C-alpha positions as MATLAB code, in Angstrom:
seq = 'MSDPSATVAAAPIVAVVAPYLVQLAIVLIPIAVAWLANEFRRGAGVQVRQAALDKIDAWAESEAGALVAAAADNLATDKIPVGSPIVADIATRMMLALPDELKAAGLTPDVVATMVAGKIGKLQASMTSVAPAAPAAAKAA';
ca = [
      43.965  -23.942   40.254;
      40.617  -24.046   41.352;
      39.503  -25.442   44.950;
      37.541  -28.970   43.913;
      35.564  -28.123   47.128;
      34.127  -24.849   45.379;
      32.619  -26.601   42.259;
      28.696  -26.843   42.018;
      27.173  -29.646   40.146;
      25.024  -28.544   37.234;
      22.602  -31.101   37.185;
      20.391  -29.840   39.846;
      20.581  -26.256   38.454;
      19.539  -27.665   34.857;
      16.488  -29.650   36.239;
      15.284  -26.428   38.049;
      15.573  -24.156   34.994;
      14.743  -26.468   32.162;
      10.884  -26.346   32.289;
      11.281  -22.607   32.405;
      13.541  -22.570   29.356;
      10.927  -24.889   27.469;
       8.196  -22.860   28.221;
      10.113  -19.459   27.047;
      11.157  -21.591   23.778;
       7.425  -22.530   23.194;
       6.577  -18.919   23.421;
       9.349  -17.243   21.642;
       9.900  -19.734   18.610;
       6.557  -19.103   16.979;
       7.087  -15.249   17.432;
      10.455  -15.639   15.661;
       9.248  -17.728   12.950;
       6.427  -15.331   12.055;
       8.815  -12.501   11.976;
      11.269  -14.150    9.762;
       8.439  -15.258    7.632;
       7.043  -11.673    7.412;
      10.705  -10.300    6.749;
      10.883  -12.860    3.812;
       7.981  -11.942    2.220;
       8.418   -8.453    2.301;
      11.613   -8.936    0.896;
      10.873  -11.339   -1.738;
       7.879   -8.955   -3.039;
       5.038  -11.578   -2.111;
       2.892   -8.983   -0.497;
       3.385   -6.551   -3.409;
       2.230   -9.527   -5.809;
      -0.726  -10.129   -3.981;
      -1.701   -6.716   -3.646;
      -1.361   -6.221   -7.475;
      -3.518   -9.454   -7.856;
      -6.207   -8.106   -5.748;
      -6.243   -4.795   -7.660;
      -6.491   -6.589  -10.807;
      -9.058   -9.068   -9.711;
     -11.280   -6.173   -8.297;
     -10.817   -4.323  -11.741;
     -11.796   -7.488  -13.890;
     -14.961   -7.993  -11.665;
     -16.035   -4.179  -11.839;
     -15.574   -3.973  -15.571;
     -17.816   -7.392  -16.010;
     -20.319   -5.957  -13.712;
     -20.486   -2.713  -15.653;
     -20.780   -4.606  -18.783;
     -23.754   -7.026  -17.492;
     -25.471   -3.870  -15.817;
     -25.240   -1.958  -19.350;
     -26.863   -4.782  -21.408;
     -30.536   -4.451  -21.939;
     -30.993   -8.319  -21.140;
     -28.218   -8.534  -18.622;
     -26.173  -10.937  -20.853;
     -27.802  -14.043  -19.201;
     -28.265  -16.106  -22.194;
     -25.308  -14.354  -24.635;
     -22.165  -16.465  -25.056;
     -19.008  -14.437  -24.610;
     -15.885  -16.280  -25.198;
     -12.376  -15.278  -24.395;
     -11.631  -14.235  -27.962;
     -14.665  -11.858  -28.213;
     -14.036   -8.306  -29.022;
     -15.963   -7.079  -25.828;
     -13.434   -9.159  -23.701;
     -10.567   -7.971  -25.861;
     -11.733   -4.324  -25.152;
     -11.855   -4.735  -21.665;
      -8.538   -6.575  -21.452;
      -6.859   -3.931  -23.147;
      -8.305   -1.255  -21.216;
      -7.060   -2.953  -17.986;
      -3.445   -3.468  -19.810;
      -3.422    0.216  -20.221;
      -4.778    1.129  -16.804;
      -2.967   -1.127  -14.739;
       0.551   -1.807  -16.405;
       2.520   -1.865  -13.231;
       0.280   -4.246  -11.507;
      -0.023   -6.513  -14.270;
       3.924   -6.552  -14.572;
       4.442   -7.340  -10.860;
       1.575  -10.059  -10.946;
       3.385  -11.618  -14.122;
       0.027  -11.562  -16.070;
      -0.277  -11.604  -19.887;
      -3.010   -9.894  -22.056;
      -4.232  -13.773  -22.822;
      -4.453  -14.507  -18.866;
      -6.236  -10.992  -18.465;
      -8.751  -11.830  -21.169;
      -9.379  -15.094  -19.560;
      -9.855  -13.661  -16.073;
     -12.429  -11.037  -17.749;
     -14.354  -13.756  -19.348;
     -14.508  -15.749  -16.306;
     -15.674  -12.786  -14.246;
     -18.285  -12.348  -17.073;
     -19.325  -15.903  -16.894;
     -19.742  -15.869  -13.210;
     -21.917  -12.930  -13.420;
     -23.926  -14.609  -16.107;
     -24.522  -17.716  -14.072;
     -26.074  -16.009  -11.460;
     -28.510  -14.033  -13.518;
     -31.931  -15.018  -14.698;
     -33.142  -14.560  -18.413;
     -34.512  -10.905  -18.730;
     -36.540   -9.830  -21.864;
     -35.364   -6.543  -23.123;
     -37.590   -3.469  -22.544;
     -40.087   -2.759  -25.304;
     -39.089    0.725  -27.119;
     -40.904    3.738  -25.921;
     -42.712    4.148  -29.299;
     -44.065    0.539  -29.061;
     -45.579    1.224  -25.414;
     -47.159    4.479  -26.544;
     -49.236    2.568  -29.530;
];
């Protein structure tokens, strides 16, 4: 058996090492949690979904901006409901151009149309009413 006089009491060693172990745990636990969360997001596809949503949002915003820019009166006073042909046309173009992104984000055509109408409305709210330019023939007279 072992010699009883050769035993070392653990309490003094634990008392000396404990503060260092606590500091080490304080540093390592947040790193481990962040790493595990990142691995979960990558495995669950959350990052892919967010990238798809960002692309869809940017596309809807640019389409709405192009529509407003192309209008002679900047659409500041026009009412464009979700069911309008303008919104349906933009939503259809988005459905054809971004099928994978829309599928990854789980967005339906109705949701895309609502998003587009919202983007147009947001731009309209920031516009001031502008009178359409007079035709060139009227200026010459």
